[in-house]
LOFI-429850 format. One record per atom (N, C-alpha, C, CB): residue in one letter; x, y, z. Coordinates in steps of 0.1 Angstrom, whole numbers, padded with zeros to 4 digits, always signed. Each point is the difference from the previous one (the first is absolute). Glycine has a CB too. Layout:
# LOFI-429850
AXYZ/...
# end
This chain:
# LOFI-429850
M+0113-0305-0254/M+0015+0003+0006/M+0012-0004-0005/M-0010+0000+0017/T+0018+0007-0020/T+0013-0001-0009/T+0006-0015+0006/T+0007+0030-0003/D+0003-0034-0008/D+0006-0011+0003/D+0011+0000+0012/D-0006-0004-0022/Q+0012+0015+0019/Q+0009+0003+0016/Q-0007+0000+0012/Q+0013+0014-0011/A-0025-0008+0009/A-0007+0000+0015/A-0006-0012+0004/A-0004+0022-0002/S-0002-0031-0007/S-0001-0017+0000/S+0010-0004+0005/S-0011-0004-0019/L+0024+0004+0014/L+0010-0007+0004/L+0002+0001+0015/L+0009+0003-0022/S-0011+0011+0024/S+0005+0006+0013/S-0012-0004+0012/S+0016+0022-0013/L-0027-0027+0008/L-0011-0002+0010/L-0002-0015+0002/L-0013+0023-0007/A+0021-0028-0006/A-0002-0018+0001/A+0004-0005+0009/A+0002-0004-0019/H+0010+0011+0030/H+0006-0005+0009/H-0006+0000+0015/H+0018+0005-0017/D-0031-0001+0015/D-0007+0006+0011/D-0005-0015+0010/D-0011+0025-0018/D+0015-0038+0011/D-0005-0011+0008/D+0012-0002+0008/D-0018-0011-0015/H+0029+0015+0011/H+0014-0007+0005/H+0006+0012+0011/H+0006-0016-0026/L-0014+0022+0030/L+0009+0012+0009/L+0002-0007+0018/L-0014+0026-0018/N+0021-0017+0021/N+0006-0003+0013/N-0011+0007+0007/N+0026-0001-0005/A-0027-0001+0017/A-0006+0010+0010/A+0004+0015+0000/A+0000-0020+0013/A-0012+0027-0016/A+0006+0016+0000/A+0001+0002+0013/A-0011+0010-0020/S+0024+0000+0021/S+0002+0007+0014/S-0004+0013+0005/S+0016-0013-0004/S-0016+0016+0014/S-0007+0013+0005/S+0003+0012-0010/S+0001-0009+0025/S+0013+0006-0028/S+0000+0016-0010/S-0002+0000-0012/S+0014+0008+0011/D-0019-0021-0015/D-0006-0002-0015/D-0013+0005+0001/D+0012-0020-0007/Y-0022+0016+0018/Y-0014+0006+0000/Y+0001+0018+0003/Y-0009-0026+0010/F+0022+0026-0002/F+0000+0016+0000/F+0003+0009-0010/F+0004-0004+0020/A+0001-0003-0029/A+0003+0008-0016/A-0012-0002-0005/A+0025-0005-0006/L-0035-0003+0008/L-0013+0002-0008/L-0008+0009+0004/L+0001-0021-0006/L+0002+0031+0018/L-0007+0011+0007/L+0003+0013-0011/L+0005-0011+0029/K+0006+0008-0038/K+0006+0013-0002/K+0003+0012+0007/K-0009-0009-0015/P+0018+0002+0027/P+0007+0013+0009/P+0001+0011-0007/P+0012-0012+0013/R-0004+0014-0022/R+0002+0018-0005/R-0014+0002+0000/R+0021+0004-0017/V-0031-0006+0010/V-0012+0006-0001/V-0004+0000+0012/V-0004-0006-0020/M+0001-0006+0028/M-0005+0003+0016/M+0006+0012+0005/M-0003-0023+0005/S+0011+0023-0007/S+0010+0012+0010/S-0004+0013-0005/S+0022-0013+0003/L-0027+0015-0016/L-0007+0012-0002/L-0013+0001+0002/L+0015+0002-0014/V-0024-0009+0014/V-0012-0006+0006/V+0001+0007+0015/V-0002-0025-0016/I+0009+0018+0021/I-0001+0000+0017/I+0007+0016+0003/I+0004-0031+0007/F+0005+0038-0016/F+0002+0016+0004/F-0009+0009-0003/F+0020-0004-0002/T-0027-0001-0009/T-0011+0009-0008/T-0013+0000+0008/T+0010-0005-0023/A-0013-0007+0031/A-0010+0000+0007/A+0003+0006+0015/A-0008-0019-0016/L+0019+0018+0022/L+0003+0007+0013/L+0002+0015-0005/L+0013-0020+0013/V-0012+0023-0024/V-0004+0014-0002/V-0014+0006+0003/V+0016-0004-0017/G-0023-0008+0009/G-0013+0005-0001/G-0008-0001+0018/G+0001-0010-0031/M+0006+0002+0037/M-0003-0003+0014/M+0003+0015+0007/M+0006-0028+0000/V+0006+0033+0002/V+0006+0009+0002/V-0008+0012-0003/V+0018-0014-0003/A-0023+0016-0011/A-0003+0014-0005/A-0017-0001+0004/A+0022+0004-0023/A-0026-0015+0028/A-0013+0002+0005/A-0004+0011+0011/A+0001-0022-0008/P-0012+0026+0009/P-0003+0011+0009/P-0003-0007+0012/P-0008+0017-0017/G+0015-0008+0032/G+0000-0005+0011/G+0012-0009+0004/G-0024+0005-0004/P+0026-0010+0017/P+0009-0010+0005/P-0004-0013-0004/P+0005+0014+0019/I+0006-0025-0017/I-0003-0010+0001/I-0004-0004+0011/I+0012-0001-0015/E-0025-0006+0020/E-0003+0001+0011/E+0006-0014+0005/E-0020+0017-0003/H+0021-0028-0005/H+0003-0016+0005/H+0011-0002-0011/H-0025-0011+0010/L+0041+0012-0002/L+0011-0002-0006/L-0003-0014-0009/L+0014+0014+0019/G-0014-0023-0006/G+0000-0013-0003/G-0012-0005-0013/G+0009-0002+0028/L-0016+0006-0026/L-0012-0002-0013/L+0005+0005-0010/L-0019+0002+0011/A+0025+0010-0012/A+0006+0006-0010/A+0010-0006-0009/A-0005+0015+0014/I+0014-0021-0005/I+0012-0011-0006/I-0009-0013-0006/I+0022+0006+0021/F-0029-0012-0013/F-0006-0009-0006/F-0008+0001-0014/F+0001-0006+0022/S-0009+0020-0022/S-0006+0004-0012/S+0014+0001-0012/S-0024+0013+0015/L+0033-0008-0012/L+0011-0001-0010/L+0005-0010-0002/L+0004+0016+0003/L-0003-0026+0006/L+0006-0014-0004/L-0009-0007-0010/L+0011-0003+0024/A-0028+0007-0022/A-0007-0008-0009/A-0001+0007-0014/A-0012-0011+0021/I+0014+0020-0022/I+0004+0005-0015/I+0011-0005-0004/I-0010+0020+0003/A+0023-0022+0006/A+0010-0002-0007/A+0000-0018-0005/A+0012+0023+0014/V-0021-0030-0007/V-0003-0010-0002/V-0007+0000-0012/V+0003-0005+0021/G-0012+0012-0023/G-0010+0001-0011/G+0006+0003-0010/G-0015+0006+0012/A+0026+0001-0017/A+0010+0005-0010/A+0007-0017-0002/A+0006+0031+0010/G+0003-0034-0002/G+0003-0014+0000/G-0011-0010-0006/G+0013+0006+0020/A-0022-0009-0016/A-0012-0008-0004/A-0003+0004-0016/A-0009+0000+0026/S+0010+0014-0030/S-0002+0002-0017/S+0015-0002-0009/S-0020+0020+0006/G+0027-0018+0003/G+0013-0005-0008/G+0002-0014+0001/G+0010+0020+0002/A-0015-0029+0003/A-0001-0016+0000/A-0007-0002-0008/A+0002-0005+0017/L-0016+0013-0020/L-0010-0007-0007/L+0003+0005-0016/L-0020-0001+0023/N+0025+0012-0021/N+0007+0006-0013/N+0013-0013-0009/N-0004+0030+0015/M+0013-0036-0004/M+0008-0003-0006/M-0003-0018-0006/M+0014+0021+0016/W-0025-0024-0007/W-0008-0015-0002/W-0006+0005-0019/W-0013-0007+0037/W+0007+0017-0039/W-0008+0003-0006/W+0011+0001-0014/W-0021+0010+0019/D+0033-0002-0018/D+0008+0005-0008/D+0013-0009-0003/D-0010+0020+0009/A+0008-0034+0000/A+0013-0009-0001/A+0004-0003-0020/A-0009-0016+0029/D+0001+0016-0035/D+0000-0002-0014/D+0011+0011-0007/D-0027-0010+0000/I+0020+0024+0003/I+0008+0011-0007/I+0016+0005+0008/I-0027+0008-0008/D+0027-0010+0021/D+0006+0002+0010/D+0018-0009-0005/D-0030+0001+0018/A+0025-0015-0024/A+0010-0009-0007/A+0008+0007-0008/A-0013-0017+0001/V+0007+0024-0010/V+0007+0007-0011/V+0006+0011-0002/V-0012-0012-0006/M+0011+0019+0018/M+0002+0015+0003/M+0012-0002+0010/M-0028+0010-0003/S+0039+0001-0001/S+0010+0000+0004/S+0001+0004+0016/S+0004+0003-0025/R-0014+0006+0026/R+0003+0004+0013/R-0011-0005+0011/R+0012+0019-0012/T-0020-0031+0006/T-0008-0008+0007/T+0001-0012+0003/T-0010+0013-0007/K+0024-0020-0002/K+0001-0015-0003/K+0005-0004+0015/K+0005+0000-0029/N+0000+0005+0034/N+0007-0003+0014/N-0013-0002+0013/N+0024+0016-0010/R-0035-0013+0005/R-0007+0003+0011/R-0006-0016+0002/R-0005+0029-0003/P+0001-0031+0017/P+0000-0012+0007/P-0009-0010-0009/P+0004+0012+0024/I-0014-0011-0032/I-0005-0010-0009/I+0005-0005-0010/I-0013+0007+0007/P+0014+0005-0018/P+0009-0007-0009/P+0014-0004+0002/P-0013+0010-0012/A+0022-0005+0025/A+0014-0005+0000/A-0001-0016+0008/A+0012+0027+0001/G-0026-0033+0001/G+0000-0012+0005/G+0000-0001+0013/G+0009-0004-0017/L-0014+0018+0025/L+0001-0004+0015/L-0012-0003+0009/L+0019+0013-0003/V-0031-0009-0006/V-0012-0003+0008/V-0007+0000-0014/V+0003+0012+0029/R-0014-0024-0022/R-0009-0004-0010/R-0011+0009-0001/R+0007-0023+0004/R-0015+0021-0018/R-0012+0013-0001/R-0011-0004+0010/R+0004+0006-0026/P-0009-0019+0027/P-0012+0000+0011/P+0007+0005+0015/P-0014-0023-0013/E+0023+0019+0013/E+0007+0007+0016/E-0001+0015+0001/E+0019-0019+0002/A-0015+0023-0014/A+0002+0019-0003/A-0017+0002+0001/A+0025+0005-0021/F-0030-0009+0014/F-0018+0001+0002/F-0006+0000+0012/F-0003-0010-0017/A+0003+0000+0027/A-0005-0003+0012/A+0005+0007+0011/A-0003-0020-0009/F+0021+0026+0007/F+0005+0012+0008/F-0007+0013-0003/F+0021-0011+0001/G-0023+0015-0011/G-0006+0013-0003/G-0014-0002+0003/G+0016+0008-0018/L-0024-0017+0019/L-0015-0002+0004/L+0001+0004+0013/L-0007-0018-0014/L+0014+0009+0021/L+0002-0004+0012/L+0002+0019+0010/L+0014-0033-0011/L+0000+0035+0006/L+0004+0016+0004/L-0014+0008-0004/L+0029+0000-0007/S-0036+0002-0004/S-0012+0008-0002/S-0009+0001+0009/S+0003-0003-0020/A-0003-0011+0023/A-0014-0001+0008/A+0004+0003+0017/A-0011-0020-0018/L+0026+0020+0019/L+0005+0001+0014/L+0000+0017+0002/L+0016-0024-0001/S-0012+0031-0010/S+0004+0015+0001/S-0014+0007+0001/S+0024-0001-0016/V-0037-0002+0010/V-0011+0006-0001/V-0006-0006+0016/V-0002+0004-0032/T+0004-0013+0036/T-0010-0002+0012/T+0012+0008+0009/T-0018-0028-0005/I+0027+0027+0008/I+0012+0006+0009/I-0004+0019-0002/I+0022-0025-0007/L-0026+0027-0004/L-0004+0013-0002/L-0013+0003+0009/L+0010-0002-0025/A-0018-0006+0019/A-0014+0002+0005/A+0001-0002+0017/A-0012-0011-0025/L+0022+0004+0029/L+0000+0000+0015/L+0004+0012+0005/L+0003-0023+0000/S+0007+0025-0005/S+0010+0009+0008/S-0007+0016-0005/S+0027-0019-0001/A-0030+0021-0009/A-0005+0015-0003/A-0018-0002-0003/A+0028+0009-0013/N-0032-0007+0000/N-0014-0003-0004/N-0001-0002-0009/N-0007+0009+0011/Y-0008-0014-0015/Y-0002-0008-0012/Y+0002+0009-0013/Y-0015-0017+0013/L+0014+0031-0013/L+0002+0010-0012/L+0016-0004-0002/L-0019+0022+0007/A+0031-0021+0002/A+0013-0006-0004/A+0001-0009-0007/A+0004+0006+0015/A-0014-0017-0011/A+0003-0019-0003/A-0005+0001-0014/A-0007-0016+0025/G-0004+0024-0025/G-0007-0002-0016/G+0008+0004-0007/G-0021+0001+0002/L+0029+0009-0001/L+0009+0013-0009/L+0010-0015-0005/L+0001+0033+0017/L+0007-0039-0004/L+0009-0008-0004/L-0004-0008-0008/L+0010+0002+0016/G-0022-0010-0010/G-0003-0013-0011/G+0000+0006-0014/G-0015-0014+0017/F+0010+0025-0018/F-0006+0004-0014/F+0014+0001-0007/F-0024+0015+0007/T+0034-0006+0001/T+0015+0002-0012/T+0008-0016+0000/T+0006+0032+0007/I-0009-0040+0001/I+0007-0013+0000/I-0007-0004-0016/I+0004-0007+0031/F-0020+0004-0034/F-0009-0003-0007/F+0004+0007-0015/F-0017-0002+0021/F+0020+0015-0020/F+0005+0006-0010/F+0010-0001-0007/F-0009+0008+0008/Y+0023-0011+0004/Y+0008-0002-0007/Y+0006-0015-0005/Y+0000+0023+0011/A-0008-0033-0006/A+0002-0013-0004/A-0008-0004-0011/A+0005-0005+0022/V-0018+0009-0022/V-0012-0002-0010/V+0002+0009-0012/V-0017-0006+0018/I+0011+0017-0009/I-0002+0011-0015/I+0014+0003-0005/I-0021+0013+0009/Y+0032-0010-0004/Y+0010+0002-0007/Y+0010-0011-0005/Y-0005+0019+0011/S+0006-0027-0002/S+0009-0013-0003/S-0006-0009-0012/S+0008+0000+0026/M-0018-0003-0024/M-0011-0010-0006/M-0003+0008-0016/M-0014-0009+0028/Y+0011+0020-0025/Y-0006+0007-0013/Y+0005+0012-0002/Y-0018-0010+0002/L+0023+0019-0002/L+0004+0013-0004/L+0013-0004-0005/L-0014+0016+0015/K+0023-0022-0006/K+0014+0000-0005/K+0002-0006-0012/K+0006+0001+0020/R-0013-0012-0024/R+0001-0007-0013/R-0007+0003-0010/R+0005-0016+0011/S-0015+0027-0009/S-0011+0006-0011/S+0001+0017-0008/S-0014-0016+0017/T+0018+0022-0007/T+0002+0014-0002/T+0015+0006+0001/T-0024+0001+0010/P+0027+0010-0015/P+0007+0004+0002/P+0002+0013+0009/P+0001-0013-0017/Q-0013+0013+0021/Q-0007+0010+0011/Q+0003-0009+0013/Q-0021+0012-0015/N+0024-0024+0015/N+0001-0010+0013/N+0006+0008+0014/N+0006-0021-0018/I+0006+0028+0014/I+0009+0007+0014/I-0010+0013+0002/I+0031-0007-0006/V-0038+0013-0003/V-0007+0012+0006/V-0013-0005+0006/V+0009+0016-0018/I-0016-0025+0016/I-0012-0002+0005/I+0006-0013+0016/I-0017+0006-0031/G+0026-0012+0026/G+0005-0009+0011/G+0006+0011+0012/G+0006-0024-0018/G+0003+0034+0013/G+0003+0009+0012/G-0009+0002+0011/G+0011+0010-0015/A-0025-0011+0012/A-0007+0002+0012/A+0003-0007+0012/A-0015+0005-0014/A+0017-0017+0011/A+0004-0014+0010/A+0014+0009+0011/A-0006-0027-0026/G+0013+0032+0018/G+0011-0001+0008/G+0000+0018+0007/G+0016-0022-0019/A-0029+0029+0013/A-0001+0015+0010/A-0007-0002+0009/A+0000+0016-0016/L-0007-0026+0019/L-0012-0004+0010/L+0008-0001+0016/L-0017-0016-0021/P+0027+0010+0026/P+0006+0002+0008/P-0001+0010+0011/P+0007-0011-0015/P-0004+0025+0011/P-0004+0011+0008/P-0013+0000+0006/P+0015+0011-0013/V-0021-0013-0002/V-0018+0006+0007/V-0002-0014+0009/V-0014+0016-0024/V+0018-0032+0023/V-0005-0008+0011/V+0005+0006+0011/V+0000-0019-0012/A+0012+0022+0014/A+0006+0005+0014/A-0008+0010+0006/A+0022-0005-0008/W-0025+0015-0001/W-0006+0010+0007/W-0014-0004+0002/W+0014+0017-0010/A-0021-0029+0006/A-0012-0002+0005/A+0002-0011+0011/A-0013+0007-0022/A+0025-0009+0024/A+0001-0011+0011/A+0000+0009+0013/A+0014-0020-0015/V-0008+0032+0016/V+0002+0007+0012/V-0012+0011+0001/V+0025-0004-0001/T-0037+0007-0009/T-0008+0009+0000/T-0013-0003+0000/T+0015+0009-0008/G-0016-0022-0001/G-0012-0009-0001/G-0005+0010-0014/G-0007-0011+0030/T+0013+0020-0038/T-0006+0007-0009/T+0012-0001-0010/T-0018+0015+0015/A+0012-0010-0029/A+0009-0001-0012/A-0001+0015-0004/A-0004-0027-0010/P+0004+0038+0012/P-0002+0014-0004/P+0013+0004-0012/P-0012+0005+0028/F+0007+0006-0034/F+0006+0006-0013/F+0014+0002+0002/F-0019+0011-0007/E+0023-0006+0018/E+0013+0000+0004/E+0007-0015-0002/E-0008+0020+0017/A+0006-0032-0012/A+0004-0012-0001/A+0001-0005-0017/A-0012-0002+0027/W+0002+0006-0036/W-0001-0002-0012/W+0009+0009-0004/W-0020-0007-0002/L+0025+0015+0003/L+0012+0011-0005/L+0011-0009-0004/L-0004+0020+0015/L+0010-0024+0003/L+0009-0013-0001/L-0001-0006-0010/L+0000-0002+0019/F-0010-0005-0021/F-0005-0012-0012/F+0004+0006-0013/F-0023-0010+0013/A+0019+0020-0017/A+0001+0009-0013/A+0017+0001-0003/A-0024+0015+0005/I+0028-0011+0008/I+0015+0003-0006/I+0005-0015-0002/I+0006+0025+0013/I-0008-0032-0011/I+0009-0015-0001/I-0007-0002-0011/I+0007-0011+0023/F-0018+0009-0026/F-0008-0005-0014/F+0007+0010-0005/F-0024-0009+0003/F+0025+0020-0007/F+0004+0007-0012/F+0017+0001-0003/F-0023+0014+0005/W+0029-0020+0005/W+0014-0002+0001/W+0001-0014-0005/W+0004+0015+0020/T-0007-0024-0019/T+0001-0014-0006/T+0001+0000-0015/T-0012-0008+0019/P+0006+0014-0026/P+0001-0002-0021/P+0011+0005+0000/P-0022+0005-0013/P+0031+0009+0021/P+0015+0004-0008/P+0011-0013+0008/P-0003+0035-0001/H-0004-0038+0013/H+0011-0009+0006/H+0003-0015-0010/H-0010+0010+0028/F-0003-0015-0030/F+0001-0013-0004/F+0003+0000-0017/F-0018-0007+0021/W+0013+0018-0027/W+0004+0003-0012/W+0014+0000-0006/W-0019+0012+0004/A+0021-0003+0004/A+0019+0001-0002/A+0003-0015+0001/A+0007+0025+0014/L-0010-0030-0002/L+0005-0013-0001/L-0006-0010-0010/L+0005+0005+0023/A-0012-0004-0028/A-0003-0010-0015/A+0008+0007-0011/A-0027-0008+0005/L+0033+0016-0005/L+0005+0009-0012/L+0010-0007-0001/L-0006+0022+0004/F+0016-0023+0006/F+0015-0009+0002/F-0006-0014-0001/F+0016+0016+0017/K-0027-0024-0012/K+0000-0010+0001/K-0009-0008-0010/K+0007+0006+0021/R-0008+0002-0033/R-0013-0005-0009/R+0002-0012-0005/R-0005+0021-0007/G+0017-0025+0005/G+0004-0010-0009/G-0006-0015+0011/G+0026+0016-0015/D-0025-0015+0029/D-0004-0005+0009/D-0021-0002-0001/D+0028+0012+0013/Y-0032+0000-0013/Y-0016-0002+0000/Y-0003-0005-0013/Y-0005+0019+0015/E+0013-0016-0026/E-0001-0007-0012/E+0001-0015-0002/E+0008+0020-0006/A+0000-0026+0013/A+0002-0014-0002/A-0009-0007+0010/A+0023+0002-0009/A-0030+0007+0019/A-0008-0009+0011/A-0013+0003-0006/A+0014+0001+0024/G-0017+0008-0038/G-0015+0005-0001/G-0008+0006+0005/G+0001-0012-0007/I+0007+0023+0017/I-0010+0007+0007/I-0001+0012-0010/I+0005-0008+0027/P-0018+0019-0028/P+0000+0006-0007/P+0002+0014+0006/P-0011-0017-0012/M+0025+0021+0014/M+0003+0012+0006/M+0003+0011-0008/M+0007-0012+0015/M-0011+0023-0009/M+0002+0009-0010/M+0006+0004-0011/M-0004+0002+0013/P+0019-0004-0010/P+0010+0003-0012/P-0003-0012-0011/P+0021+0011+0017/N-0025-0024-0014/N+0000-0010-0007/N-0012-0001-0010/N+0014-0009+0018/V-0024+0019-0011/V-0014+0000-0010/V+0000+0016-0005/V-0017-0020+0015/K+0020+0030-0007/K-0002+0012-0006/K+0013+0006-0009/K-0016+0003+0021/G+0025-0012-0014/G+0013+0008-0006/G+0009+0009+0011/G-0015+0002-0024/E+0027+0000+0019/E+0010+0007+0012/E-0003+0018-0001/E+0023-0021-0005/A-0030+0024-0006/A+0001+0015-0001/A-0015+0000+0011/A+0013+0007-0030/R-0022-0012+0025/R-0017+0004+0007/R+0004-0006+0017/R-0020-0007-0027/T+0030-0003+0029/T+0004-0003+0015/T+0004+0015+0010/T+0010-0027-0010/K+0000+0030-0002/K+0006+0010+0008/K-0009+0015+0001/K+0024-0012-0009/T-0033+0015-0002/T-0010+0007+0003/T-0006-0002+0012/T-0001+0001-0020/E-0008-0013+0022/E-0006-0001+0010/E+0008-0001+0014/E-0015-0010-0017/I+0026+0010+0017/I+0010+0001+0012/I-0001+0015+0002/I+0018-0020-0006/L-0018+0028-0004/L+0003+0013+0004/L-0011+0004+0004/L+0018+0003-0013/I-0033-0006+0007/I-0010+0006+0004/I-0004-0002+0016/I-0006-0002-0025/Y+0010-0014+0028/Y-0003-0001+0016/Y+0010+0005+0008/Y-0013-0020-0003/S+0026+0022+0000/S+0010+0009+0009/S-0007+0013-0003/S+0025-0013-0002/L-0031+0021-0003/L-0007+0013-0001/L-0013-0002+0011/L+0008+0006-0028/I-0014-0015+0028/I-0010+0000+0008/I+0003-0004+0015/I-0012-0003-0020/V+0020-0004+0022/V+0006-0006+0013/V+0005+0013+0007/V+0009-0025-0010/S-0001+0030+0003/S+0009+0011+0010/S-0009+0013+0004/S+0025-0007-0012/P-0033+0009+0004/P-0010+0012+0004/P-0009-0009+0014/P-0004+0014-0032/L+0001-0024+0028/L-0011-0008+0007/L+0006-0002+0015/L-0009-0013-0023/A+0024+0014+0023/A+0008-0005+0014/A-0002+0011+0010/A+0018-0014-0013/V-0021+0026+0007/V+0002+0013+0005/V-0015+0002+0010/V+0018+0011-0024/V-0029-0018+0016/V-0013+0005+0006/V-0001-0002+0016/V-0011-0005-0022/P+0015-0008+0028/P+0000-0001+0012/P+0002+0010+0011/P+0004-0016-0010/V+0008+0027+0001/V+0003+0011+0012/V-0017+0012+0002/V+0034+0000-0009/F-0041-0004-0001/F-0013+0009+0002/F-0011-0006+0009/F+0003+0008-0024/F+0004-0019+0031/F-0013-0006+0010/F+0010-0004+0012/F-0021-0011-0020/P+0014+0009+0032/P+0008-0001+0011/P+0010-0011+0002/P-0018+0010+0008/V+0017-0019-0020/V+0011-0011+0000/V+0010+0003-0001/V-0010-0012-0006/A+0016+0024-0003/A+0015+0001-0001/A+0005+0014+0001/A-0001-0020-0014/G+0012+0025+0015/G+0006+0014+0004/G+0012+0006-0009/G-0008-0006+0023/W+0013+0017-0021/W+0008+0007-0006/W+0012-0011-0007/W-0005+0023+0017/L+0012-0032-0006/L+0010-0008+0000/L-0001-0010-0011/L+0002+0003+0023/Y-0015-0013-0021/Y-0004-0006-0013/Y-0005+0006-0013/Y-0004-0014+0016/G+0000+0026-0018/G-0004+0005-0009/G+0015+0007-0011/G-0026+0002+0017/L+0035+0003-0004/L+0011+0005-0010/L+0008-0016-0008/L+0006+0027+0018/V-0004-0039-0007/V+0005-0008-0006/V-0010-0010-0011/V+0016+0004+0021/A-0027+0000-0023/A-0007-0005-0010/A+0002+0005-0012/A-0013-0006+0015/L+0013+0022-0013/L+0006+0009-0010/L+0012-0002-0009/L-0009+0011+0015/V+0020-0014-0003/V+0010-0003-0008/V+0004-0013-0009/V+0004+0013+0017/L-0011-0027-0006/L+0002-0011-0009/L-0008-0001-0015/L+0004-0012+0024/G-0017+0019-0022/G-0006+0002-0011/G+0005+0007-0011/G-0016-0003+0014/A+0024+0013-0011/A+0007+0008-0010/A+0009-0009-0010/A-0001+0019+0016/I+0011-0028-0008/I+0011-0010-0001/I-0010-0010-0009/I+0018+0004+0026/L-0029-0011-0023/L-0007-0010-0005/L-0002+0002-0015/L-0009-0005+0022/V+0006+0020-0023/V-0007+0004-0013/V+0009+0003-0007/V-0018+0007+0005/A+0030-0002-0002/A+0009+0002-0007/A+0009-0013-0004/A-0002+0022+0011/L+0002-0032-0006/L+0004-0015-0001/L-0010-0007-0011/L+0010-0003+0026/A-0025+0006-0026/A-0005-0003-0012/A+0000+0007-0012/A-0010-0007+0014/V+0013+0021-0013/V+0000+0009-0009/V+0017-0007-0008/V-0019+0023+0016/K+0027-0024-0008/K+0011-0007-0007/K+0000-0013-0005/K+0009+0014+0011/L-0019-0025-0006/L-0001-0012-0009/L-0010+0004-0014/L+0003-0017+0025/F-0013+0027-0023/F-0009+0001-0009/F+0010+0007-0011/F-0023+0002+0015/R+0031+0005-0013/R+0013+0006-0011/R+0009-0012-0004/R+0003+0024+0014/A-0001-0034-0007/A+0012-0008-0005/A-0003-0007-0012/A+0006-0004+0023/E+0006+0002-0031/E+0000-0009-0011/E-0005-0016+0005/E+0020+0016-0010/K-0026-0021-0002/K-0001-0017+0004/K+0016-0005+0002/K-0023-0006-0016/G+0024-0008+0023/G+0010-0007+0003/G+0005+0005+0013/G+0003-0004-0024/E+0012+0001+0022/E+0007+0003+0014/E-0004+0015+0012/E+0022-0014-0017/A-0023+0028+0005/A-0005+0007+0008/A-0012-0002+0009/A+0012+0010-0016/A-0022-0013+0010/A-0014-0002+0003/A+0003-0009+0012/A-0013+0003-0025/D+0015-0013+0023/D+0002-0012+0012/D+0007+0006+0014/D+0005-0020-0020/K+0007+0028+0016/K+0005+0007+0010/K-0006+0010+0007/K+0015-0006-0009/A-0023+0012+0002/A-0010+0010+0006/A-0013-0005+0007/A+0008+0014-0018/A-0013-0026+0010/A-0007-0009+0010/A+0002-0006+0017/A-0002-0003-0024/K+0017-0001+0022/K+0001-0002+0011/K+0005+0009+0010/K-0001-0017-0010/S+0006+0029+0003/S-0004+0012+0013/S-0011+0001+0006/S+0011+0013-0009/L-0020-0011+0001/L-0015+0002+0005/L-0005-0009+0011/L-0005+0007-0022/F+0007-0020+0014/F-0004-0010+0010/F+0005-0003+0014/F-0004-0008-0020/G+0016+0013+0017/G+0009-0003+0015/G-0002+0015+0009/G+0024-0020-0013/F-0029+0030+0003/F-0003+0013+0011/F-0013-0002+0006/F+0013+0019-0015/S-0024-0027+0006/S-0013+0003+0005/S+0000-0008+0014/S-0011+0003-0024/I+0021-0019+0027/I-0004-0002+0012/I+0002+0008+0010/I+0001-0019-0007/F+0011+0029+0004/F+0005+0010+0006/F-0011+0010+0007/F+0020-0004-0016/Y-0025+0008+0005/Y-0011+0012+0000/Y-0012-0005+0011/Y+0005+0009-0027/L-0012-0019+0025/L-0007-0009+0008/L+0003+0003+0015/L+0000-0016-0019/F+0009+0008+0020/F+0005-0002+0013/F+0006+0015+0011/F+0005-0026-0016/I+0001+0032+0003/I+0003+0014+0010/I-0011+0010+0002/I+0023+0000-0009/L-0033-0001-0001/L-0014+0007+0003/L-0008-0002+0011/L+0000+0001-0020/F+0001-0016+0021/F-0012-0006+0014/F+0011+0002+0012/F-0018-0024-0014/A+0029+0021+0011/A+0010+0003+0014/A+0000+0013+0007/A+0015-0014-0012/A-0016+0024+0002/A-0002+0015+0002/A-0013+0003+0007/A+0013+0005-0021/L-0026-0013+0017/L-0013-0002+0005/L+0000-0007+0014/L-0008-0001-0025/L+0016-0004+0025/L+0002-0011+0015/L+0006+0012+0012/L+0010-0027-0016/A+0002+0031+0009/A+0007+0008+0008/A-0005+0011+0007/A+0014-0007-0013/E-0021+0016+0002/E-0009+0009+0005/E-0009-0002+0013/E+0002+0004-0022/H-0010-0017+0021/H-0012-0003+0012/H+0011-0003+0010/H-0024-0012-0013/W+0036+0006+0013/W+0005-0005+0009/W+0007+0012+0010/W+0001-0022-0015/L+0004+0035+0005/L+0007+0008+0007/L-0011+0016+0003/L+0025-0013-0011/G-0037+0007+0008/G-0010+0007+0002/G-0005+0014-0008/G+0007-0012+0019/F-0002+0010-0033/F+0003+0012-0008/F-0010+0000-0012/F+0026+0000+0007/H-0035-0008-0007/H-0014-0003-0006/H-0009+0012-0002/H+0002-0022+0011/G-0014+0023-0017/G-0008+0008+0003/G+0002+0012-0003/G-0004-0014+0013/
# end
């Protein structure tokens, strides 16, 4: 643990009682909102009507709580490195707002609650997938992958890609190939998204001792990997059109967004080191958020408007 992190966490015994907003921040609400959205798309894209709206809402709530539980457990484990990174130093634990043991207990409680709710409101397959998602993110990714390999984001991205599959299973009791297509899109989108961030935040990751791709393999290798994954996810995002899960509207949006994503990845690949590369990385990172949101929004709109299939 770094000296700065130790100093930050040394105040743990002198904290005032945490507020509800502090605990809410532990849930990583921005990440949770993306999880809720992609899960909703998976739920709506599943074949057949949603027969029990109330149970579907409870299932979506359970997935959201599970995502929050993962975030709380991640912050509990990563409190030492969060304290030395500029974008995470104001999180509840390093900021001295929540004690680490409380965050741990909170995360465990929400984990058990979310899996139980999903088992009761939906089925054991969905609950099992949610439990695996929480375990994978909190243990496999946070405790092992993140600090041990520059492939941390690639492998760990599976946790963030599972919500549509969990939601699909919640309303159908199955997890077919079409559901895993949605998983694959998010999975292969994750490296360009996070490695673009890592390029212009590499100083933070270096200070925290996290082996992100730019810090271990260098900027050139990272830009190459970003381009490769962009070239994978762009055509992959069109594949749902060839199945009943998506139609022409989604396909058109996927083609346009994919072309822009690849163009930005090429621009980053060609950018010289320094300010130009950082600017290109920031542009790609910003667009990558827009890319995933609009892509899944198009799929959601198709189903609500009856244009899919």
